[in-house]
Backbone bond lengths (Angstrom), bond angles and torsions (degrees), N, CA, C in turn:
res aa  C-N    CA-C-N  psi(-1)  N-CA   C-N-CA  omega(-1)  CA-C   N-CA-C  phi
1 M - - - 1.494 - - 1.520 106.90 -
2 K 1.322 111.21 139.85 1.495 115.69 178.17 1.510 112.51 -77.01
3 K 1.337 111.99 141.08 1.432 120.22 -177.89 1.542 108.50 -139.40
4 L 1.305 115.41 154.44 1.462 121.38 173.85 1.541 106.79 -86.66
5 L 1.289 113.96 122.18 1.509 119.01 175.49 1.513 111.60 -105.07
6 I 1.348 118.30 131.85 1.401 118.43 173.93 1.555 106.04 -120.18
7 D 1.285 117.86 135.03 1.398 124.58 177.15 1.574 107.44 -96.21
8 I 1.318 113.46 91.96 1.462 119.36 -172.11 1.549 109.87 -66.86
9 T 1.238 125.34 -28.57 1.437 126.10 177.51 1.538 107.95 -64.42
10 K 1.282 122.10 -42.21 1.391 125.51 -179.69 1.600 111.58 -66.79
11 L 1.347 112.76 -40.33 1.437 118.77 -178.21 1.518 113.47 -70.29
12 I 1.328 115.08 -37.34 1.443 118.81 179.73 1.553 112.46 -77.43
13 K 1.354 113.70 -32.39 1.496 119.22 -177.61 1.520 110.09 -64.03
14 D 1.322 115.57 -39.64 1.498 116.83 -177.80 1.508 106.50 -129.42
15 K 1.312 115.42 94.78 1.493 124.91 -176.36 1.526 110.74 -56.37
16 K 1.375 116.85 -29.42 1.477 120.98 -179.63 1.506 111.17 -61.04
17 L 1.338 118.56 -26.51 1.458 122.59 177.25 1.491 110.31 -58.32
18 L 1.302 119.36 -41.80 1.466 123.93 -178.34 1.524 111.47 -58.36
19 D 1.343 113.89 -41.69 1.481 115.82 -179.80 1.474 116.60 -67.63
20 K 1.304 115.89 -18.21 1.428 120.67 -177.46 1.534 113.09 -90.25
21 I 1.378 116.30 -16.63 1.445 121.39 -174.88 1.556 108.11 -79.02
22 D 1.317 117.95 122.37 1.406 122.97 176.04 1.498 112.47 -94.09
23 C 1.321 118.68 164.23 1.412 122.96 175.36 1.515 109.09 -138.63
24 E 1.317 118.71 138.26 1.406 122.35 -175.90 1.547 113.36 -101.21
25 Y 1.281 118.42 5.64 1.417 125.34 178.17 1.553 107.70 -52.23
26 L 1.300 117.26 128.32 1.465 123.25 -171.28 1.520 115.21 -54.36
27 Y 1.349 117.15 -38.07 1.441 122.41 -175.67 1.469 115.42 -92.74
28 H 1.338 117.89 2.77 1.464 119.43 179.50 1.528 109.40 -82.31
29 E 1.303 111.36 146.38 1.517 120.71 172.50 1.536 106.41 -115.67
30 E 1.203 116.88 -175.85 1.466 121.44 -176.90 1.529 110.94 -57.02
31 A 1.262 119.28 -42.53 1.466 120.85 -178.49 1.523 113.55 -88.26
32 N 1.274 116.44 -4.91 1.484 121.20 -173.71 1.514 109.29 -117.22
33 R 1.289 116.79 77.97 1.465 120.48 -172.45 1.542 108.47 -110.21
34 G 1.314 117.11 144.52 1.450 122.27 -179.11 1.568 115.23 -65.45
35 I 1.246 120.76 -20.99 1.429 124.85 -177.41 1.592 107.19 -61.80
36 F 1.325 113.44 -32.89 1.502 113.41 -177.74 1.569 110.21 -73.12
37 S 1.316 119.17 -32.33 1.398 120.05 175.54 1.534 111.31 -69.06
38 L 1.315 112.57 -36.62 1.538 113.54 175.75 1.517 113.84 -67.46
39 L 1.280 116.18 -35.91 1.529 118.21 176.34 1.573 110.09 -65.13
40 E 1.333 115.89 -39.95 1.461 119.29 178.60 1.510 112.18 -62.51
41 I 1.354 114.62 -48.88 1.501 118.42 178.17 1.548 111.31 -60.09
42 A 1.389 115.12 -41.18 1.431 117.98 179.10 1.573 109.76 -65.13
43 E 1.255 116.01 -42.01 1.493 119.05 -176.61 1.540 108.92 -61.44
44 F 1.327 118.42 -49.29 1.415 117.89 -178.68 1.514 112.94 -70.42
45 G 1.357 117.16 -32.00 1.425 119.85 -178.50 1.525 116.90 -79.17
46 V 1.405 116.51 -24.44 1.371 120.11 -171.99 1.512 111.88 -117.87
47 F 1.248 118.35 -53.66 1.484 121.20 -177.93 1.527 115.68 -78.59
48 C 1.309 114.38 -32.63 1.483 116.86 176.63 1.590 112.11 -59.39
49 R 1.296 115.89 131.43 1.425 118.38 -177.35 1.537 115.68 -76.88
50 Q 1.353 112.95 -0.09 1.487 118.58 175.55 1.569 108.40 51.84
51 C 1.273 118.08 50.50 1.417 123.43 -177.79 1.506 112.20 -57.45
52 K 1.305 114.96 141.99 1.511 120.04 176.87 1.477 109.49 -59.06
53 D 1.389 120.36 -46.75 1.380 125.00 175.11 1.539 106.81 -102.47
54 A 1.351 113.62 88.84 1.504 120.65 -172.11 1.527 109.14 -72.19
55 F 1.255 117.01 95.74 1.515 124.51 -174.68 1.550 104.04 -68.26
56 C 1.240 122.69 -30.99 1.469 120.74 179.89 1.533 111.84 -66.76
57 V 1.296 113.51 -40.54 1.489 119.81 175.68 1.504 113.40 -60.80
58 D 1.400 113.98 -46.83 1.422 120.61 177.47 1.536 114.56 -62.48
59 A 1.317 114.86 -35.42 1.549 121.94 -177.58 1.436 112.21 -74.28
60 C 1.347 121.33 -21.71 1.472 125.25 -174.78 1.588 106.13 -73.29
61 T 1.315 114.23 115.91 1.466 118.90 -179.31 1.549 114.27 -82.01
62 K 1.379 116.23 -9.50 1.470 121.72 -177.57 1.478 113.52 -113.62
63 D 1.387 119.05 8.45 1.430 123.66 -179.68 1.488 112.55 57.96
64 A 1.284 115.00 36.77 1.452 121.77 178.35 1.572 113.11 -80.25
65 L 1.339 114.02 -20.70 1.482 119.79 174.50 1.498 111.45 -112.83
66 E 1.273 114.64 138.33 1.493 118.60 174.18 1.504 112.02 -147.42
67 R 1.250 114.96 161.25 1.504 117.45 175.41 1.526 107.61 -95.95
68 T 1.337 113.67 129.11 1.474 116.74 -177.45 1.503 111.54 -84.17
69 E 1.326 115.17 175.21 1.522 116.47 178.31 1.494 113.54 -63.49
70 T 1.270 118.20 -17.18 1.494 120.97 177.57 1.476 110.02 -93.98
71 K 1.346 118.20 11.88 1.460 126.60 174.42 1.604 113.91 72.62
72 L 1.323 118.49 8.47 1.466 119.37 177.77 1.551 105.41 -89.04
73 I 1.346 113.84 151.82 1.386 120.31 173.47 1.522 110.41 -85.17
74 K 1.288 117.12 133.06 1.485 119.69 -173.74 1.563 104.38 -130.87
75 R 1.376 113.60 142.24 1.463 120.59 176.75 1.491 111.33 -109.66
76 Y 1.309 114.41 140.27 1.485 122.19 175.94 1.521 105.21 -107.41
77 N 1.308 115.54 105.82 1.500 118.34 -172.64 1.545 110.92 -72.71
78 M 1.338 119.56 -16.41 1.515 116.64 175.50 1.480 111.48 -74.67
79 R 1.263 117.31 -23.01 1.500 120.08 174.47 1.494 114.63 -87.46
80 C 1.306 116.05 -29.03 1.500 120.80 179.42 1.540 112.55 -60.67
81 V 1.345 111.65 132.85 1.472 117.69 177.64 1.547 112.64 -108.39
82 G 1.354 114.10 4.56 1.474 117.90 174.43 1.538 113.37 75.92
83 C 1.320 117.16 23.11 1.465 117.27 -177.74 1.593 113.76 -78.20
84 K 1.338 114.55 -13.46 1.482 121.27 171.76 1.559 112.25 71.68
85 S 1.389 113.92 16.85 1.461 115.34 179.77 1.540 113.22 -64.28
86 C 1.350 112.88 -32.87 1.491 119.12 177.05 1.456 110.82 -62.66
87 I 1.358 118.90 -42.68 1.439 122.93 179.30 1.548 110.34 -60.32
88 L 1.319 117.04 -45.09 1.467 120.93 -179.97 1.538 113.90 -67.32
89 A 1.378 113.43 -31.70 1.489 120.01 -175.06 1.542 109.55 -81.25
90 C 1.327 119.53 -22.04 1.444 118.99 -176.39 1.522 111.46 -70.18
91 P 1.346 121.32 115.49 1.426 122.45 -177.22 1.564 112.70 -67.43
92 F 1.317 118.35 -18.87 1.421 121.32 -175.33 1.479 113.33 -101.34
93 G 1.376 119.85 -7.70 1.423 123.64 179.90 1.508 112.44 65.22
94 T 1.328 115.48 37.51 1.552 116.47 -175.86 1.559 111.97 -105.54
95 I 1.311 116.87 7.67 1.406 121.83 168.29 1.517 108.78 -97.94
96 F 1.291 116.78 110.63 1.482 120.96 -172.61 1.480 109.93 -95.86
97 P 1.306 120.99 122.31 1.460 122.85 -178.13 1.551 113.97 -60.07
98 E 1.351 114.45 -31.24 1.534 117.09 -172.86 1.603 107.05 -77.20
99 V 1.375 117.14 -15.07 1.477 118.39 177.61 1.522 112.17 -88.94
100 I 1.339 113.39 -28.95 1.514 115.54 -178.38 1.533 107.60 -75.77
101 N 1.290 116.05 113.72 1.418 121.19 179.07 1.565 110.81 -100.30
102 Y 1.279 116.88 146.88 1.489 120.27 -179.50 1.561 112.29 -109.01
103 I 1.238 114.59 11.56 1.499 120.80 165.63 1.390 110.12 -99.62
104 T 1.323 121.17 132.86 1.440 122.28 178.07 1.454 111.93 -67.31
105 S 1.305 114.68 114.39 1.467 117.24 175.25 1.531 107.64 -132.19
106 K 1.256 117.81 153.28 1.509 118.22 -176.58 1.533 103.89 -148.03
107 C 1.319 110.51 131.57 1.474 115.83 172.24 1.555 109.76 -95.36
108 D 1.337 116.21 129.97 1.455 118.71 -178.91 1.526 108.29 -99.01
109 F 1.228 117.60 11.76 1.513 127.68 179.43 1.549 111.81 52.79
110 C 1.347 117.76 20.07 1.415 127.15 -177.48 1.520 111.53 46.07
111 L 1.328 115.98 41.55 1.458 120.64 -175.52 1.513 111.37 -65.47
112 N 1.308 119.93 -40.03 1.498 120.44 179.24 1.450 111.45 -58.58
113 Q 1.366 115.78 -44.90 1.471 120.67 -176.66 1.561 107.43 -67.45
114 L 1.368 117.08 -43.02 1.459 116.77 -178.36 1.466 113.30 -66.92
115 N 1.318 117.68 -33.22 1.495 123.22 -178.72 1.584 108.09 -72.31
116 E 1.338 117.13 -32.66 1.452 118.53 -178.60 1.453 112.04 -83.68
117 N 1.376 120.57 -29.25 1.445 121.05 -178.86 1.577 106.27 -142.72
118 S 1.302 115.62 112.07 1.528 120.34 -176.02 1.554 109.05 -67.39
119 D 1.287 121.23 -19.98 1.443 123.95 -179.94 1.544 112.72 -87.52
120 Y 1.362 116.79 -5.83 1.417 121.80 -177.97 1.514 113.25 -59.50
121 I 1.339 117.66 138.72 1.459 123.76 178.42 1.552 106.95 -123.80
122 P 1.372 116.12 114.43 1.485 120.61 -178.98 1.581 108.92 -60.38
123 V 1.342 116.40 152.57 1.428 124.41 176.88 1.442 111.58 -57.27
124 C 1.332 119.36 -40.34 1.507 122.05 -177.87 1.547 106.43 -61.40
125 V 1.297 120.59 -40.98 1.408 123.40 179.27 1.566 111.00 -64.28
126 K 1.344 113.96 -41.75 1.507 119.66 -179.25 1.517 112.32 -65.21
127 T 1.347 115.70 -37.70 1.432 120.77 -172.42 1.593 114.31 -95.78
128 A 1.312 114.68 -8.87 1.457 117.55 178.04 1.572 109.06 -81.03
129 E 1.341 115.06 129.49 1.458 119.30 179.74 1.515 109.02 -88.75
130 D 1.296 111.79 156.50 1.500 121.34 172.20 1.540 110.86 63.53
131 D 1.313 120.46 29.41 1.442 125.02 -179.93 1.607 110.88 56.59
132 A 1.297 115.72 32.25 1.483 117.01 178.71 1.495 111.09 -67.32
133 V 1.284 119.05 -30.32 1.485 124.39 176.82 1.575 103.32 -130.61
134 K 1.379 113.53 131.85 1.431 115.49 177.85 1.539 109.05 -159.32
135 I 1.350 116.66 159.53 1.407 121.63 171.88 1.504 109.82 -94.06
136 I 1.369 114.19 134.98 1.444 116.87 -177.91 1.592 105.60 -135.11
137 D 1.310 115.73 152.89 1.437 120.61 176.60 1.550 103.82 -104.83
138 I 1.345 112.15 110.93 1.516 117.72 -175.11 1.491 110.97 -151.18
139 E 1.296 114.45 152.82 1.480 123.25 171.24 1.481 107.70 -120.13
140 K 1.367 113.57 148.84 1.457 117.56 -174.92 1.555 115.69 -56.03
141 E 1.420 111.57 -34.85 1.488 115.37 -178.08 1.543 112.84 -64.88
142 N 1.360 118.12 -28.05 1.473 123.25 -175.57 1.568 112.04 -97.76
143 S 1.258 116.44 25.49 1.497 115.51 -170.19 1.507 114.27 -101.52
144 D 1.332 114.60 160.15 1.413 125.29 179.23 1.498 107.95 -75.80
145 E 1.327 119.80 153.57 1.492 120.11 -178.39 1.561 110.54 -67.27
146 N 1.276 120.20 -20.84 1.435 121.76 -179.82 1.609 112.67 -90.04
147 L 1.290 115.63 12.89 1.458 119.16 177.19 1.537 107.47 -110.26
148 Y 1.302 115.04 131.30 1.460 122.34 -179.48 1.464 108.67 -117.86
149 F 1.354 119.52 127.88 1.443 126.77 178.70 1.526 107.95 -88.20
150 V 1.314 115.70 117.86 1.535 119.35 -178.07 1.563 101.78 -118.77
151 G 1.285 116.97 100.94 1.456 120.67 -178.90 1.555 110.39 76.85
152 E 1.263 116.57 -167.99 1.435 123.62 -174.24 1.520 116.05 -81.21
153 Q 1.431 116.92 -28.81 1.411 120.75 -170.96 1.558 114.90 -113.38
154 L 1.305 115.45 -6.44 1.524 118.18 -171.84 1.496 110.90 -119.56
155 V 1.338 113.34 133.94 1.451 123.56 172.67 1.469 109.38 -119.37
156 V 1.277 122.20 131.68 1.428 124.76 178.60 1.546 109.51 -115.01
157 K 1.345 113.04 130.16 1.492 116.99 172.13 1.477 108.78 -99.22
158 A 1.333 118.00 119.75 1.390 121.15 178.27 1.535 108.61 -154.02
159 P 1.326 120.40 154.82 1.423 122.10 173.61 1.487 109.84 -65.16
160 S 1.349 115.06 147.01 1.438 117.60 178.03 1.499 116.33 -82.31
161 W 1.259 123.64 136.71 1.448 127.64 171.75 1.424 113.20 -83.33
162 R 1.332 118.13 -15.77 1.476 121.67 179.17 1.504 111.31 -87.36
163 N 1.345 114.40 147.44 1.518 116.05 172.82 1.540 104.50 -89.92
164 K 1.341 112.32 167.91 1.469 121.25 -174.02 1.548 114.46 -54.69
165 E 1.335 117.97 -34.50 1.451 121.97 -178.75 1.618 109.29 -67.96
166 Q 1.289 115.27 -28.87 1.487 117.23 -173.39 1.522 113.64 -84.54
167 K 1.367 114.66 -18.11 1.490 117.74 -178.73 1.464 112.78 -67.94
168 D 1.355 114.79 141.01 1.463 119.08 176.45 1.492 115.83 -82.01
């Protein structure tokens, strides 16, 4: 199954790469690009330690953070007021303020286009340098240990913060 892969290490290493990635989503404007929602999803899905006692969730006065039924931390940016309490409460420093955007953006993973045309290449893939964003055909069972499946359509490539004994 085709999935959108983002290499978060490449994107964080060279912040200028983010500025060059375009998005063709109809409702996006210059400051409202889907790559930021992808980074946010990746951050909470991969870098967040998913603490048993999620201090970031407790620190949020507007209930903008919550733990989903799949145990991942999710942020609702329409509730977020930008107080950065979650950033201060995180004992591991894994909530990055430059990734949390306050403009509503949403990546639709170009699913309609991919379903209609299997050869379709999204604009973010075309404009991302160094294969920082690409479409891959992969199943969870055949994946590298540095690939993390976040939802049905997104795969994140990132170094693991867990040691081998902690992996499930």
